[in-house]
Phi, psi and omega in degrees: 000135179238127179241127182256125179227180173243133181247151177256120177263131181254123179239165179218152173224136186283142174257135189290342180278110179069209182254015183290154176228150178247127182249148178221169181229144177232133178262127182225143178293146177228128174260121181256119179256127179241351178279123186297324181292320177295319180298310183292326176297317180294314181295321180294319180293326180270005179058040177260124182293125178262104183253124178076187182283131178242113181268343183199147176227125176257129175252118184257125179279074184298324184282350178057032178229028184097151182294134181169209183305145177073003173275175186244148173241128178244126181259143180237143010268003185288338183064022174292141183237133180230145176265136178282129182283179182291329184267093181263121180301153184301321183297325178282320181299317180294322179293319182295330180296337183269356183276107179223151176286123182290141177054035180284143177228132182218139178240122172237107186209160173286168179299322180293318178295324179296331180292338182272353186292336178298307180292323179297319180294322180293319180291321182271349183055042181264113183295324180292319178293322178295320177297317177298317179298318180295320179297315179298320180295319179292319178300312180293335180289323184254348185235123182258007181270190181255297185278140173193137172243135184222136178222131179228142174216154176213152175210193183293341182274332182162198181232153178224135179224130178233136176231130178209174180057048181224167178263109182300330180289345180270358177278134179226132176274129175231169173299144182305151178294130179281134179292144178261126180276082185285343183273355178277110186265335184228137172221144180238150180221140172283145179211160176233132181103174182294147179263146179246130179278124183227153171231138179208169180248132171265203185294339184225337188223164172272127181244138179240132174257147179207160182255143176201124178052045174078013179227160177251129179244158172236149179203160175299147178298141180290000000 
């Protein structure tokens, strides 16, 4: 069995003023092997000595360019760590090509391109893109700076959120972002006097108003 996850590596670099240290985090894919035959086949091909019982082997994509040379293997429960050399046997190389994070979603875009993801997500009905758009919108609502790293995870036990590499002075508290009811297609209003047909854009869609039987309706632009 192979399970692909992302791991956070914590590194540090010393700052020469006093004894302070600056820490940063890097997210890297990890392939977890729990099948004993797969583990021993990989270790034997890479000429890594397998001493004692090995219940799990983690392969960390340290280089962030796909599993292969210069990445690390961590054995459990001994916690022995080995570096993968430049000469990777074909049987291991072919197996590594199949290691991918399932249902992974990633956005690499300019700030201007990121602003369009709200409308793109609505048109495509893509939940992952919509979630990304909401996160970007909330960040820009409360943060006026440029750089920021954010990591969130949740499971049955709870949630964890980390924010680093940001300017605390650029954080501003505002009233929460109001949700947009994009699924409401029709609204009616009573009116007196002649009606005017108008089209305008709200935060995400083009809306058209029109009169019918003494009432004013709104609808998405055709």
